[in-house]
MIVEX-109551 format. One record per residue: z, y, x of N, C-alpha, C, O in turn; residue in three letters. Coordinates in steps of 0.001 Angstrom, whole numbers, plus 500000, padded with zeros to 6 digits. Example, Ala and Ser with C-alpha at 12.3 -4.5 7.8 and 13.67 -1.06 7.14 Angstrom:
! residues 2
507800494310513190507800495500512300507800496700513200508465496681514236ALA/507080497750512850507140498940513670507870500030512900508039501138513409SER/
! end
This chain:
! residues 282
115530601589482075116243602605483358117220602025483770118170602133482995MET/117467601309484870118831600693485383119211601643486677118616602209487594ASN/120582601477486192121411602442487403122369601835487883123175601394487064VAL/122651601576489434123967600765489906124884602155490387124723603074491190LEU/125894601753489446127051603267489591128118602827490528128642601775490163SER/128644603384491754129633602786492432130849603843492437130683604925493000ILE/131877603582491910133050604842491967134167604097491396134212602901491108GLN/135109605048491274136505604292490713136651603857489554135590603729488943SER/137781603513488884137543602951487692138997603062487442139866603014488313HIS/139228603256485836140737602962485067140565602204483867139549602370483191VAL/141455601387483531141761600851482556141767601559481232141069601502480220ALA/142960602343481668143173603316480428142989604790480313143972605392480745TYR/142219605413479952141330606573480153139992606756480399139225605827480145GLY/139566607806480856138007607923481439137948608981482626137900610201482466HIS/137958608408483666137587608958484966136445607527485588136233606433485064VAL/135821608207487055135065607792487457134170606695486897134012607304485839GLY/133602605823486754132978604544486117133562604134484482132970603379483710ASN/134782604797484222134974604883482956134699605934482301134848605999481081ALA/134262606893483021133967608440482340132304608040482098131704608313481058SER/131738607389483192130276607811483328129264606588483303128096606480483677ALA/130161605710482719129051604346482576128691604512481252127485604475481008VAL/129606604717480179129261604804478547128371605845478323127425605597477576PHE/128477607120478874127325608148478604125870607792479063124854608158478472PRO/125903607167479994124366606643480529124212605478479716123013605199479703MET/124809604750479099124455603396478337124317604143476810123421603630476140GLN/124848604965476314124671605809475134123203606122474949122630606147473860ARG/122562606398476324121351607296476403120095606101476695118957606463476996LEU/120460604695476566120045603818476472119612603106478210118710602322478506GLY/120436603618478899120430602748480269121210601785480601122398601792480280VAL/120633600778481320121370599792481776121861600420483036121242600866484002GLU/123259600330482750124093600205484066125145599117484861126096598573484300VAL/124837598956486019125466597909486982127038598897487549126989599660488513TRP/127978598725486944129105599498487635129588598371488820129605597147488690PRO/129933599082489882130773598504490904131618599338491208131398600483491603VAL/133173598559490963133986599809491202134857599579492902135300598623493539HIS/134736601257493111135729601408494273137227601144494626137731600833495705THR/137886601395493199139063601199493112139192600933491554138490601353490634VAL/140242600153491540140567599741489733141931599973489443142674599039489743GLN/142566601180488834143519601622488790143887601516487106143046601787486249PHE/145053601150486842145539601204485275145450602798484598145243603019483405SER/145651603792485608145359604830484629144990606023485694145272605840486878ASN/144438607090485331144055608182486906144923608674487278145647608858486300HIS/145569609206488501146688609593489141147018610786488573148035611283489056THR/146566611320487829147172612536487334148603612285486538149420613203486462GLY/148821611173486033149794610841485328151128610696486249152295610659485859TYR/150617610621487616152039610609488192152387609154488709152924608855489776GLY/151950608318487691152113607018488330150797605998487953150158606082486904SER/150588605203488835149608604230488162149834602980489162150422603020490243TRP/149070601563488382149176600702489014147511600293489489146507600885489093LYS/147548599114490444146231598925490637145819598734491934146822598351492535GLY/144661598806492879144558598692494016143066599575494546142251599985493720ARG/142923599738495815141547600198496105141008599310497116141525598741498077VAL/139463599355496495138870597948497306138166598796498520137796599970498558PHE/138116597565499666137024598007501124135785598179500866135295598109499739ASP/135159598429501948133551598182501992133087597020501929132232596721501095GLY/133655596026502946133163594817502355133141594281501129132188593568500814PRO/134226594542500193134237594118499072132577594686498345131659594016497871ALA/132684595722498469131300596558497642130331596089498405129355595880497684ILE/130086595782499658128777594881499995128723593800499136127730593712498413GLU/129812592743499049129861591587498629129272591882497061128210591456496605GLU/129870592393496649129293592704495213127307592999494871126510592438494118LEU/127213593844495609125841594720495620125196593380496308124050593272495872VAL/125476592410497142124588591274497401124599590202496437123833589248496574GLU/125349590278495543125290589086494563124599589868493490124138589274492516GLY/124507591077493603123327592136492724121631591520492795120805591068492002ILE/121735591855494414120932591417495019120233590134494736119038590068494447ALA/121048589106494836120701587741494617119842587411493414118968586545493375GLU/120284588377492258119629587743491102118041588614491327117106588479490539ARG/118015589146492066116655589866492124115733590876491570114542591023491298GLY/117200591686491526116717592897490323116722593990491157116486595037490553VAL/116890594093492205117121595579492698115696596085493213115854596962494063LEU/114355595801492960113218596188492604112826596877490912111807597430490499PRO/114015596572490294113979597490489137115162598347488836115438598835487740ARG/115642598433489644117053599675489844116197601337490224115771601706491318CYS/116173601869489278115970603186489240116412604457489848115894605573489876ASP/117972603782490527118561604679490846120477604532491396121077603562490931GLY/120910605059491907122361604849492398122911606115492385122474607131492925VAL/124311605907491454125029607120491486126422606578492265126913605454492152LEU/126962607785493155128184607445493743129080608818493065128629609931492793SER/130492608307492905131451609484492649132735609191493738132400608858494874GLY/133788609273493518134966608964494414134531607878495356133772606940495110TYR/135122608159496437134571607064497495136278606189498039136558604995498143MET/136893607128498216137916606728498635138204606541500070139277606829500601GLY/137150606028500676137227605883502394136026606210503066134986606130502411SER/135969606584504317134502606494504732133990605232504804132773605067504716ALA/134871604158504976134588602752505045133858602459503849132738601972504005ASP/134364602703502433133323602698501270132245603124501232131305602496500745ILE/132141604394501785131003605406501840130072604777502326128992604834501738GLY/130215603838503764129231603272504489128558602234503588127346602020503572ASN/129494601603502827129029600453501741128084601218500934126925600803500905ALA/128431602423500175127512602668498997126214603396499796125220603603499101ILE/126170603775501145124814604280501853124138603169502062122933603156501808LEU/124851601914502614124113600668502879123427600063501524122336599496501476SER/124228600289500545123820599965499138122524600512498353121908599887497489ALA/122145602208498975121234602824498570120101602496499439118931602512499057VAL/120407602263500366119178602035501537118638600523500641117452600490500314ALA/119377599534500340118452598085500235117981598724499204116798598984499421ARG/118455599250497803117552599639496798116504600704497089115539600922496356VAL/116709601193497951115383602103498161114182601392498880112999601723498803ARG/114767600254499663113734599031500317113110598510499296111890598348499327ALA/113889598160498199113361597409497343112681598279496332111982597641495544ALA/112710599619496151112072600304494786111939601686495815113008602291495910ASN/111173602083496341110985603607497045111058604556496429111269605639496975PRO/110872604406494828111091605454493879112179605709493310112209606542492404GLY/113270605064493709114593604924493189115237606406493879115088606912494992ALA/115900606766492844116880608500493398118248607980493655118712606944493178LEU/118863608833494485120256608916494882120944609766494670121047610544495618TYR/121739610105493459122792611434493259124175610790493513124847609909492976CYS/124309611670494635126084611699495130126711612657494237125944613574493943CYS/127626612717493821129050613575493216130247613511494352131279612847494259ASP/129863614347495423130730614727496414131686614584496263131993615414497119PRO/132862614161495823134405614325495315135197614800496766135361614243497852VAL/135466615691496384136477616129497989137250617027497406138275616920498078ILE/137469617890496562138780618913496176138284619902494884137170620022494375GLY/139082620307494690138789621447493659139509622680493937140373622655494813ASP/139208624006493159140015625272493448141351625092492931141425624710491763VAL/142310625269493503143570625496493346144373624463493698145595624584493791GLY/143662623253493941144187622045494786143818621518496010144320620606496667ARG/142636622402496264142372622202497904141718620862497944141413620247496922GLY/141452620302499512141044618897499860141991618010499095143180618090499403ILE/141590617077498027142196615646497660142012614512498119142540613483497698PHE/141332614597498920140475612787499137141113612669500741141375613637501455VAL/141270611372501067141757611220502372141006611509503578139777611439503543ARG/141872611959505091140911612330505739139619611692506134139603610461506110PRO/138743612199506425137368611769507019136657611992506035135702612749506210GLY/136864611461504798136159611962503638135177613112503540133959612995503404VAL/135654613891503600135125615192503346133830615383504681132643615690504568PRO/134579615086505803133292614880506898131946613902506567130811614368506669GLU/132132612831506257131321611745505530130708612395504926129593612668505371PHE/131112612943503665130020613550502642129336614107503271128178613698503356MET/129876615674504229128810616464504426127817616015505347126628616291505190LYS/128370615145506573127197614537507526126333613238507121125244612908507590GLU/127124612559506093126109611365505813125760611052504289124751610599503748GLN/126761611394503905125989610919502132125492612070501827124561611854501052ALA/125630613405502056124978614736501167123536614239501646122585614040500889ILE/123538614052503193121840614479503538121238612734503359120145612532503887PRO/121638612010502936121171610967502111120848610917500682120106610015500294ALA/121315611780499847121048612018498859120067612733498511119681613530499366ALA/119306612712497134118249613374496495119137614474495495118734615619495290ASP/120335613956494947120677614667493802122289614866494548122859613987495195ILE/122725615986494320124262616256494562125117617001493476124795618185493380ILE/125871616705492846126811617487492033128101618039492196129077617550491627THR/128188619231493090129398619490493887129903620521492527129157620898491624PRO/131387620846492675132275621618491920132296623173492774132251622998493992ASN/132339624240492472132140625499493316133334625123494918133025625233496104GLN/134349624789494464134926624424495854133919623541496499133347624146497405PHE/133607622623496384132923622001497024131478622240497587130907621732498552GLU/131009623320496532129920623769497210129753624895498518128901625191499356LEU/131156625321498115132018626517499233131628625300500624130625625385501334ASP/132650624277500734133216623435501792131828623074502550131530623392503701TYR/130957622239501509129557622062502045128300623017502830127393622648503577LEU/128656624360502332127965625427502948128303626227503882127674627000504605SER/129894625809503724130548627256504816130486628431504338130827629371505055GLY/130028628658502987130174630158502603130795630379501220130490629761500200ILE/131865631511501353132769631492500179131953632386499134131514633486499469ALA/131769631855497834131079631936496827131833632570495896132703632029495214THR/131361634243495842132325634756495116130929635737493861131186636165492736ALA/129772635807494477128769636669493797127846635684493135128108634481493160SER/126528636268492410125741635477492063124824635021493119124263633926493166ARG/124732636058494021123521635679495370124537635129496421123986634827497479ASP/125842634931496390126185634102497519126478632406497149126713631411497835SER/126323632676495696126069631162495012124920630583495321124754629426495707VAL/124071631474495130122347630775495553122106630691497182121284630025497812LYS/123176631657497660122816631602499428123459630007499678122760629134500193GLU/124586629808499333125324628620499415124580627427498877124668626373499507ALA/123914627475497870122871626499497092121670626439498213121260625280498276LEU/121190627039498837119980627104499703120723626944501156119962627098502110SER/121808626717501407122422626025502461122357624793502716122001624255503764ALA/122820624170501422122976623088501430121814622380501152121558621280501642VAL/121130622966500403119454622239500224118960621370502069118596620254502440HIS/119255622736502733118814622468504200119665621105504684119286620511505693LEU/120739620668503985121567619346504187120546618235504019120554617324504847LEU/119828618228503208119038617183502764118784617176501129117706616780500687GLY/119689617572500385118913616824498716118404617860498354118799618970498710PRO/117181617581497375116256618302496955116799618951495443116063619775494900ARG/117773618661494943118301618847493374119970619556493621120746619158494490THR/120154620268492992121991620433492894122356621048491798121905622125491409ILE/123298620295491191123984621108490098125180621364490716125888620483491203LEU/125516622910490718126745623325490490127508623347489320126935623655488274ALA/129016623003489304129492622975488244130839624043488209131164624581489267THR/131369624239487345132638625212487254132635626419488352133432626582489275SER/131474627244487978131285628021489104131757628991488362131376628992487191VAL/132675630047488794133056631465488410132667632559489814133214632477490913ILE/131783633382489499131347634271490486131725635742489496132232635708488375ALA/131426636671490064131876638143489884130875638732488537130996639813487960ASP/129915637687488277129376638458486876129774637411486070129470637608484894ASP/130370636321486289130864635184485058132201636025483871133371636276484159THR/131698636208482949132865636975481885134151635888482010134064634706482342PRO/135235636553481688136411636070481655136716634670480945137404633682481205ALA/135889635065479952135921634005478949134882632641478697134807631752477849ASP/134043633063480092133304631740480203133117631167481469133630631741482429ALA/132359629950481676132013629296483122130752628777483254130308628006482403VAL/129904629222484550128932628767484685128241627578485109128997627074485939ASP/127155626808484987126787625674485921124979626249485890124114626624485099LEU/125188626012487214123895626016488003123190624946488779123752624217489597ILE/121568624890488378121008623689489033119901624856489841119386625895489427ALA/119810624005491415118499624643492075117893623654492547118291622515492791ALA/116907624138492667115600622841492862114498623929493304114231624957492681GLU/113779623391494784112567624026494767112603625700495067111609626417494959GLY/113977626180495473113893627780495684114280628389493865114503629598493805GLY/114328627863492949114325628270491986116023628196491379116816627430491926ARG/116293628752490641117976628790490249117728628909488969116865629694488577PHE/118674627905487862118670628286486497120236627939486326120864627046486896TRP/120691628873485400122170629175485113122279628873483585121575629475482775ARG/123374627720483142123771627953481777125152628524481923125907628301482870VAL/125423629354480788127047629706480567127292629497479419126825629979478387ARG/128237628570479647128984628196477985130877628871478085131511629283479057THR/131224628737476803132341629483476644133769628784477479133757627554477419PRO/134303629045477814135657628535478548136575628234477554136932628857476554ARG/136955626932478119138088626209477129139241626367477676139437626731478835LEU/140309626017476605141626626260477152141936624736477309142830624410476528SER/141485623715478064141877621992478273141782622246480073141340623083480860ILE/142300621305480088142105620890481398142480618982481715143589618464481842SER/141322618418481758141544617124481618140411616662483108139702617331483861VAL/140745615123482982139946614430484246138890613620483754138879613059482658ASN/138144613594484482136726612706484305135640613417483495134656612764483147GLY/135758614808483147134443615314482913133581615687483730132428615609483305ALA/133750616190485087132914615758486148132019614691486809130974614730487458GLY/132953613603486328132209612352486705131151612421485659130024612492486148ASP/131198612420484252130397612478482709129459613371483344128306612998483560ALA/129765614234483579128429615773483805127231615382484824126029615638484766ILE/128114614557485929127268614096487123126225613088486749125060613173487137ALA/126862611760485686125918610937485343125148611400484279124087610785484168ALA/125304612150483583124410612782482709123501613737483243122362613602482795LEU/123634614557483971122512615117484949121800614563485477120760615175485721PHE/121883613315485901121463612435486925120271611867486086119105611896486480PHE/120752611258484687119863610322483683118624611547483446117438611438483757VAL/119291612713482809118343613144482405117214613854483400116042614102483119HIS/117803614066484443116964614469485596115643613472486008114468613739486258TYR/116423612170485957115488611004485973114411610563485519113403609973485907ALA/115099611221484095113483610715482896112886612089482678111933612123481900LYS/113321613358483289112415614573482933111989615134484384111360616185484500SER/112352614412485386112157615369486917112019616774486668111007617434486906ARG/113288617273486088113205618516485691114614619198485513115261619299484471SER/115002619730487031116565620337486911117074621214485675118217621300485226ALA/115920621827485262116451622683484491116621622504482927117337623177482185SER/115479621027482467116100620655481385117269619655481556117897619360480540ILE/117643619073482803118569618258483136119813619159483012120826618747482446ALA/119746620126483431121009621313483164121297621622481999122481621712481675LEU/120374621834481182120615621893479463121210620548478757121984620674477808SER/120883619422479177121064618807478476122415618208478979123055617768478024GLU/122985618069480049123971617887480628124894618536480494125961617924480543ALA/124957620062480264125863621117479742125847621361478573126733622169478294ALA/125042620938477413125026620857475940126043619645475726126853619737474803SER/126033618649476443126603617192475894128176617299476401129045616939475606SER/128502617713477512129621618157477936130481618895477257131539618479476783VAL/129975620226477173130435621385476249130983620836475266132190621016475103TYR/130093619862474175130664619232472971132013618464473167133121618721472696GLY/131546617280474132132555616546474502133824616979474385134679616437473686LEU/134060618498475433135446618792475719135894619937474579137039620380474507LEU/134926620288473809135211620901472519135993620133471873137162620502471762LYS/135578618861471268135759617932470431137432617247471335138380616770470713ARG/137373617379472671138908616931473258139615617976472730140602617754472030THR/139139619391473039139983620440472945140667620349471533141889620361471393GLU/139730620254470458140300620460469110141469619353468879142466619531468180GLU/141148618168469611142465617041468949143579617242469960144523616452469969ALA/143514618360470899144634618053471579145016616459472640146050615798472735GLY/143931616336473160144048614841473693144074615457475183143617616558475489SER/144803614378476200145236614458477389144107613658477890144001613846479102ARG/143040612675477347141949611970478029140690612425477147140796612529475925GLU/139448612703477849138299612941477005137806612079476078137617610883476297ILE/137589612636475050137309611711473793135559610916473900134752611084472986LEU/135289610245474904134240609593475251133744608856474053132555609009473773LEU/134453608103473326133593607340472181133910608248470887132896608498470234VAL/134972608734470437134956609465469506133944610396469339133522610465468185ALA/133328611278470312132464612273470479130941611657471112130005612415471366ALA/130887610338471290129855609830471396128502610536471033127659610676471919GLN/128276610965469817127291611637469603126531613053470383125400613538470402GLU/127616613315470876127553614462471815126447614347472835125700615273473149GLU/126407612908473408125197612390474145124191612316473931123453612270474915PHE/123603612264472677122332611963472106121964613420471625120999614084472004VAL/122873613758470766122646614939470019123804616118469931124710616165469099ALA/123537617094471037124824617747471165124788618967469969123787619550469553PRO/125839619110469662126219619892468380126059621478468993125795622382468200THR/126231621766470431126041622925470821124805622745471921124792621866472783HIS/123764623750471724122313623729472780122551624824473537122672625961473080ARG/122619624536474630122499625933475490121183625690476739120760624731477383PHE/120853627176476623118968627143476943119392627970478446119904629088478407THR/119125627307479657118989627620481120118454628967480902117550629169480091PRO/119005629920481627118317630864482001117786631327483938118794631717484528GLU/116913631331484579116883631782485666117186632729486324116902633827485846GLU/117697632693487319118609633730487760118051633504489403118522634185490314VAL/
! end
């Protein structure tokens, strides 16, 4: 399996491609990473060095890959933080090129827009681009609860409203959705939910809530869900595998007291998770 992964990258730590690429490789996937930004570290530290690339730079790299004659062997495209609508257009152009070469290729979009407590944190124009262009082009999307609310226009507070929001977002285009970090009125205080939706059916995995706040876990779970879905074509199987692996990763990170996710030290969690979570249909 070959995946073109277009998202941000950091030299130190694990967010964007620095979080998504290795788990996919550990599962036996050949990854072709293209970076939308390259920073010294994630911005949560308050200071960083590096630069943001533009749409033409992304298109140039994709052109170079295409010149190798390998796009017919590309099984999917994964995108995350876009930085600007200009970069978003370049990503959708890459998706179109891959699909032209391989009509069976999948596009998974992690619609990075914002988060609960922080609100929208991307540049102006990016949320609109996500909703109006990227989401309709995607086969799979992996929003958090804040992003699900934004994309659906529904404030999710109950299990039924979460399902209503997922159904509304399906109408925008994507056939498979993974909603992460979901807190509904029936979610226990010591737990957090992940919900996958496909074909009018909904599955939930409920994991213990950890006392940890780190960057990059969303990028890792999007990559893992995408790979497991591409291999199984089952939203429930992909949910179980991705949730189990990321919980194990975060549990190890919490135990170590690390500010960065222990992507390398906990790599066995990607192939043989310590904790297995079985989805329930809701």
